[in-house]
C-alpha positions, 0 to 999 in steps of 0.5 A, spaced: 645 731 598 645 736 593 646 736 585 649 742 582 650 745 575 658 744 574 658 749 569 655 755 573 655 753 580 647 753 580 644 749 585 639 744 581 636 739 587 636 737 594 635 730 595 632 729 602 630 723 606 635 719 609 635 719 617 642 720 618 649 723 615 649 722 608 656 719 607 657 718 599 654 719 593 655 716 586 652 719 579 651 714 573 647 716 567 640 718 570 641 715 576 644 718 583 646 713 589 646 716 596 649 712 602 648 714 609 649 712 616 642 710 617 644 703 614 640 705 607 642 706 600 637 711 596 637 711 588 634 717 585 632 718 578 635 724 575 633 727 568 638 728 563 643 733 563 639 738 558 633 738 563 637 743 568 631 746 571 628 741 577 621 740 579 619 742 586 614 736 588 614 730 593 618 724 590 615 717 589 617 713 595 618 706 596 618 703 603 620 709 606 617 712 613 611 717 613 615 723 612 617 720 605 623 723 601 623 729 596 627 732 591 627 740 591 629 746 587 630 753 589 624 757 586 626 762 581 619 766 580 613 768 584 608 762 584 602 767 581 605 770 575 604 767 568 612 767 568 612 762 573 606 758 570 610 757 564 616 756 567 613 750 571 610 747 565 618 746 563 620 743 569 622 736 569 621 731 575 627 728 580 624 723 584 626 717 589 626 710 585 627 706 591 631 705 598 635 699 598 635 696 605 640 690 607 646 693 610 646 692 618 651 698 619 652 705 616 654 705 609 660 708 607 661 708 600 658 706 593 660 706 586 656 704 579 659 700 574 662 703 568 655 702 564 651 704 570 647 697 571 650 695 577 651 699 584 656 696 589 656 699 596 661 698 602 658 698 610 661 698 617 657 691 617 663 688 614 660 686 608 659 689 601 653 688 596 652 689 589 645 691 587 641 691 580 641 699 579 635 699 575 631 695 579 634 695 586 634 688 587 640 685 591 644 681 587 650 679 592 653 680 598 661 679 599 663 677 606 670 675 608 673 682 611 674 682 619 672 689 620 669 695 617 669 695 609 671 702 608 671 702 600 669 699 594 671 700 586 668 697 580 672 695 573 669 690 568 668 683 571 672 685 578 670 689 584 675 691 589 673 692 597 678 695 602 677 694 610 679 696 616 682 689 617 688 692 613 686 687 607 684 688 600 679 683 596 678 682 589 672 679 587 670 676 580 663 679 578 660 676 572 658 680 566 652 684 567 647 680 563 648 674 568 644 677 573 642 672 578 648 670 582 650 663 585 650 661 592 656 658 594 663 658 597 668 663 594 675 661 592 679 664 597 686 665 597 690 666 603 684 667 607 683 664 615 679 658 615 672 661 615 673 663 608 669 668 604 663 668 600 659 671 595 651 670 597 645 671 593 638 671 596 634 664 594 628 665 590 625 658 589 625 652 594 631 648 593 628 641 592 623 644 586 624 643 579 624 650 578 629 651 583 634 646 579 633 649 573 634 656 575 640 654 579 643 651 572 642 658 570 646 662 575 653 665 575 658 664 580 661 670 584 667 669 587 673 671 591 679 672 586 685 674 591 686 677 598 691 683 597 696 683 604 701 688 605 698 694 608 699 695 616 693 699 617 686 700 615 685 701 608 681 707 606 680 707 599 681 704 592 681 706 585 682 702 578 685 704 572 681 706 567 682 700 563 682 696 570 689 693 569 691 696 576 688 697 582 691 703 587 689 703 595 690 708 600 692 706 607 693 709 614 700 706 614 702 712 610 703 709 604 699 708 597 700 701 593 699 699 586 697 692 585 696 688 578 688 687 578 689 681 574 
């Protein structure tokens, strides 16, 4: 993936480390997320916009193969000149914060929540996942689609997912300060018997007092509704800025606008 100065068109950084096609990227504050056909998602630490000259150096890698991952920029001066040495001191590092693993098929899309605290990802393994964008912790897996999840979108306490199964699902996601998501069946609307679930990784033994106390603090994530009407795979979705409406695009030659509430 590459980062460019949008005003001048100058290449600022090249993010390397994925082992297959990079399928999508998203930007939030000082984070960039990249998704790949290699089934992983990478979160990169990007300096503030006023620090435009990015350093050439190996990035910190978390759980990556030996070749690692790097953020590189084009050299602009001769390395032995005083000008280069002075310029080098002013450079700001760009590095890999973490690699998110958990999807079992190519990851197609990613989107940050508006405040940048969470990242949602959509994958060919029929699931979407919600991650803590600061720590890289998996918060929830959204299950229920019968084919590839092609896109996801975030708005306030809603996440939308689209799929090659022709449906769109709207999920209720708790506020950002409720980060531990409950393991329980989700409410399904018009879904087949197998239903749909939002699950998180258990963190304590189920029979322990610590688990019972932790369980009381968990916040549910559930399926609000399944939107049916498209007659072919649904490829994209986007919320209105206020989150009140959702637009979807499909292979049936139509787009649809839905009431997101």
